[in-house]
N, C-alpha and C positions, 0 to 999 in steps of 0.2 A: 554627461547625460546619467543617471541614477538608474538605477532597477533596484529597488528592493523589495525580495521575496519573503512573505509570512509565513510561516507552513507550522508544522506538528509533531512529531515523532518520525523514527525511523524510516516506516513505510509512505509516509506522504513525500517524504525529505526523496526518497528513491523514488517513486511512480512521480510525482507530480512538479517536483521543481527540477530534480536532474535534467528530465526535456524539454522543460522551459531556459533554464537556463544554457541547455548546451545550445539551442535554436538562437538563443538571444543573442551569442556570443557570434555569431555566424552573420545574424542580420543585423546585429548592433554593435559592429565590432568594438567602437569607440566607448562605450557603456560601460559603468562601473556596476557589477553584480552585487550584491550584499545578502545575505541571508540572517532571518532571525527566525527560529525557534520560539513558538509561543511559551510567556511563564507558566514555567509549571509543565514544561513538559518531557523534563526528563531526562533530558538528550544530553548523552557521557557525553567526554572529551574525545574518547576514541572516533565516537559518530560526528563531532565536528568538525576531526581532520579531514575525513572520508567528504565531506560536503566541501571542506575547501579547498580538497586537489578536484571538485568538480569542475568539469571544461566552462571557464566565463565565469568561475565567481570569483571574485574577490577575496571575500573572507565570510565564514561564518560565523556568527557573535554564541555566546553558551544563554541557557535560559537567567543566570543572574544578572546579567549583561541585559536582557530584556527586562526582565521587571525594573533596573533602574531609571530605564531608558522610559517605559512604563508610567511608573509612579513618582518618581525626580524630576525628568524632565530629562535624566544624563544622560549623554551618547557615549560609547564604548571610546576608550582609546584608537585611534584609529581611522575612524568613520567621521570620514569626509566628504561632506555633498557637496554637488555642482548650484544646486540649487534649482535645477529644472531635470526631470525626472517622475517616475510612478511609482506609488505603492501594489502590489498585487497578493493578494491575500492568497493560497495554494492550501487549503485543508485545515487551515491552524484559525487563533483566538479571532473572533471579528472584531470584535472590541480593542483588541490588542492593533492589530494591523489600521481601525478606525484612527486610533490614538498618535502612532506615529504619521499616518499624510497630514494629520491635525500641526503636530508638530513640525514637521518636515515642509505643512503647506503643499504637498505635493496629492495630486488626483489619486483617487482609491477604485481599484479596480479585484471585486469576489469573483471565483473563481466558484462555481455551487455544484456539488456533487449530491447523489444521495448519502455518501459515507460523510459529510463537509458541509450538511447546510450552512442557510447564513440567511439572519433576520434582515430584510428588508428595514433600513435606515438610513436618513441624511442624503448626499446627491454621487451614491458610488455608482459604479455600472458593473452589474450584476452579468456574468459570462455563464449560462446553463449549460448545462450536459448535456439535454435533453429537450423538447417541448413539452413534454410533462410538468419537467422543472421549471420551464420558462412561465407559462401559465399559474404554478401556483404562485411562482414571486409577482406575480401581477394581482395574482387574488389576495395576498399577503399586503399588496400597499405600495409596490414598486410600480414608477414609473412604466408603461412600457416600453419609451423608446432607451431605456435603461436596461434593458435586460434582453441581451444577444445569445444564441444558443451554438456553440463551436465543435462543440463532439465531448468527447473520451478523452482525458488527457492522460490518461494509465495505458492507455491502447499506444501513446506516442511512444512510450519509456518499451512497450516490447519492441516498437520498431528498432528503436536507437539500440535493443540489445540482442537484435537480429532476429527475436521469435516472430512467425509467423508462420503462416500454414502450408504458403510453398517451400519454407525451410526445413521443415519438419516434416513432410513427403519425401524430401529429395534425400533425410537421414535413415527415414524409415526401411524396420529391417533388421534382421537378428532378436536376437533375445528378449523377451519383454521386462521393461527395468520399472522399478514402479520408484517415483521419486517423493522423496519425502521434504518439506517444508515446514518447520517449526516456528516461522517468524522474522522480519528484520531484525531485531533489537535483541543483546541479550539475555534479557529482564525475561521475553515473553517464549524465546527459545529453550531459555534454562529450566520453563513448567513443562515448555510441550516437546520435547527430545523424549525425554525417558517414557512418555506416552505414548510417542509414534514408533521411537523404534521396541516398543513392546506388541504393534501393533505389526511391523513388518518380521516379528518373531514366527506369529501364531502365521501370519502368510506365507514364509517359508516353510513352513508344516506344512500347509497345503499344497503349495507348487514349489519345491524344493528349488527349480531349475530359474527361477526367476533373479534379476540381478536390482540390484536399491543402490541409490543415488541420495544422502541426504546434502540436501543443497542448505549451505551456510553464509550468511548474509556478509558483504564487506563490514556493516555495521559491527559486524561477533568478528571474523578474523579465527586465526588457528589456534592464537597463542591464549584463547579464553577454551577451547574443546576439551579440555580435561574436566576444568572448572562445570561444563556445561555435560556437560557426558555420569561426572561422577554419582556415585546413589545419592539420596536423597541424607539431610541429616536426621529427618525423623518420621517416620512411615507414612507413605502417602495414603489419601483417601480409594486411590484408584491405583489397579493393577498397570504397572510400569517396571523398568527394566534401565540398566545401569550400560556405562561401554569405558571401556577401554581406548585409546589412542594409536593405533602402529605407525610410527610417522618415519620405518625402515623400506616402506613401498611408497609409487607414486602414480599414483594420488594417495593422499592417505587414505587409513580406512579406519574407522569404529566397530570395533570388535566386541559384540555385545556378552552377555551374560551368560546366556546357549553358544557361543560360538558363533553367531550368524556376522560376515565379514562385511560391512556396507560402505563403498565407496565414498569420499568425504569429496564435495564439490565447494571449494569457497576462492572460485574464478570472481574475477570484480564485476560481473553480472549473470541476468539468469539466462542467458542463453546455452548454460549447459541443460537444462528441464528440457530442453526440446527431443532431445533423446528417450524422452519417457513416455510409455503407452498412458501412465496416468499417474495423477500427483496426489498426496495426501496433501492439505497442505491447511494455514489457520486460514479465517478471514481476512480480507484485506485487499489492498488495490492487488499485490499479485494474481488475484483470481481473474479482473480483467485481464492480466496480460494472458495466463494461460488461454483464456477462453479467446482471445485474439488470435493465440496461437492453431486454436482448436485442438489443444489437449483436455482432455479429459478430466477432471480433477473430482476429490471428494472432500469436503471441507470439513473438520473438528472443531466443534466448540464445546468442550468439557468443563459444562459449570463446577463438578468436583473435584478440577485437580487442583490445590494451592497455587496461587500467585498466576492461574493462568487468564490471559489479556488478550482473548482471541474475539471477544463483543464488545465493542465499549457504544456506547448509546447514552452519554451521560452531555448534557450540553457544557460541561467543562471545558469538554475538548475544544470546544467551538467560539464559546464566547465570554465576554467577561461584562456583568458579573455573572457569574457562574447559573442564573436561572434564570430565565426570560420566559413572558405570557407570550410576547409575541413570536420566540421562535412556536413554541406550541402552537399558536395559530398560524402559521406557515407548515408545520405537520401536520396538523390537519387539514389544511386546503388542498394537501396532493390525492393526486385522482386513486382511486382505489388503487388498479392497476399497477401506478406507482409504490404506492406503499408497499402491496407487497403482502404478504405474508409476515405476522410478527415472529414468526420460525425459519425468516429467510434471512438470512446473516451473508449471505455471499453478493456483493454488487450486481453479475451478470445475473444469478437469478431474481434477483428483485427489479432489476430492468424488464426481465422476461414476465415477470408477473407470476410465475411458476416455479418450481423446482428441478430445474432442467439439470444441475449436478447435483449430489445426493450429497447431503448437510447428514452431521450427526452431532445434537444439539442439545444440550442438559447433562442429567447425570449416568453419563454413558461410560462404556466398557470398552475393551479393546474391538471385541470379537463386535460390538455393533459398528465398527470402522471398515472390519474386515471381511466384511460381506459384502457390503456395496460395492469396495476395491475387485474381488473377483467377480464380480456379477461384469463390471466391464471389460478385466479382462479377455472373461471366457465368451462374451457373444461380442464379435465385431460389428454386427449392424447395428445395436445400441449405443458403441462407444463411437460409431459415426456420426449418428443420431444427435447426441450427447453435442458431439461438436462441431456440427453446424449448427448447432441451436445455438450455441455459447457463442457463435462467430457471428451470427445475424443479430444476439443480444446487446453484442458490447459493439456494436457499430465499427467504422473504419476509420482511418486513421485522417491527421488534420486537423487537428484540435488546436495543436501548437500553434501550426500558422495563425491560425484564425486568432488567438492569446495575442501574438504579436501584434499581429497588424492593430487590435484592439489597442495596447499599447504607444506605437506609433501615433496611433491620432489621440488619445487623449495629451502625447504631451507637447503633441504641434499645436494642439489646442489652447495652452497654456498662456 
């Protein structure tokens, strides 16, 4: 049996592909699991090696191999199929996933979330994040019996990482710690990390006794740290800072221009964030993981930081061809509360229909982020309320089991 997983960049690979591959390897041990990033996803060689090392994954292919398969039908070397299997789209290009399913003559499953909407088309099975998305898919033309509600896959990534409200309560206590998560990909982190470190410098001026943890994704690794934190080649349009890496201590530390020492967490998963009282983060699936663990966070999406990729709202990320009126009709069919305000870039906030965790979006300064972080740190009741509402917004775990069950069902029906 073949399980072909289609995805996008590092964020989707970590939060959607990883839990599905892991659980599928346990439930369907004889299956071969293949991963294709969408053409144009910009996935690097290091990122492919990380995904290929996920438990259960036989191999992850490059975007160029995806292009050749999409346009010419040329299968990558080593991609051997059994003739029985399923294609599962987890945040990748719907058009690419559809083409692979057609070429392999396999059934197609789309996982549909607010961050990765899919245009209803053909005879695919749609696994919706919640009932509101289920209604929106049906209103956009999907057959009612082809749409099922499974839950939030990013929550299962948090469970796999050991992030939970119970685990966080067990590790509570001690000095206040602020987490900094500049993104899953090197490109995004290179743009966001100097801004985040400047926020940390300003926070340290306000509260000198707090600690900081800079979370570095496995897709980036420690070898890229010097390049990640070096001064920009040209003046930035926003106040930021740079840092050097002190490798003489364990864990490594980033030492900023003002001498602030920031501990570097480069572990294989995000479990280290459980020690944080609040996390400054980019938008993305990581917000769902933090929400499930009951960790208050502040999202920073500065449009004035060159190269910052914090908010992606283009249909090129979702399907080929790169624009689709049908996709726009699907988005317009979403109930108002699920569409959320245009300023809501965090998934849990969008699910809640309000700004539970603070979002700093647009032409912002580091000071605009410092204030909401301090408010969470200094007001315990506020932090508890945010944590509670975030957990309620993302819902329970278990979506990955529903996805595996659906995969079994469609393969048996072949």
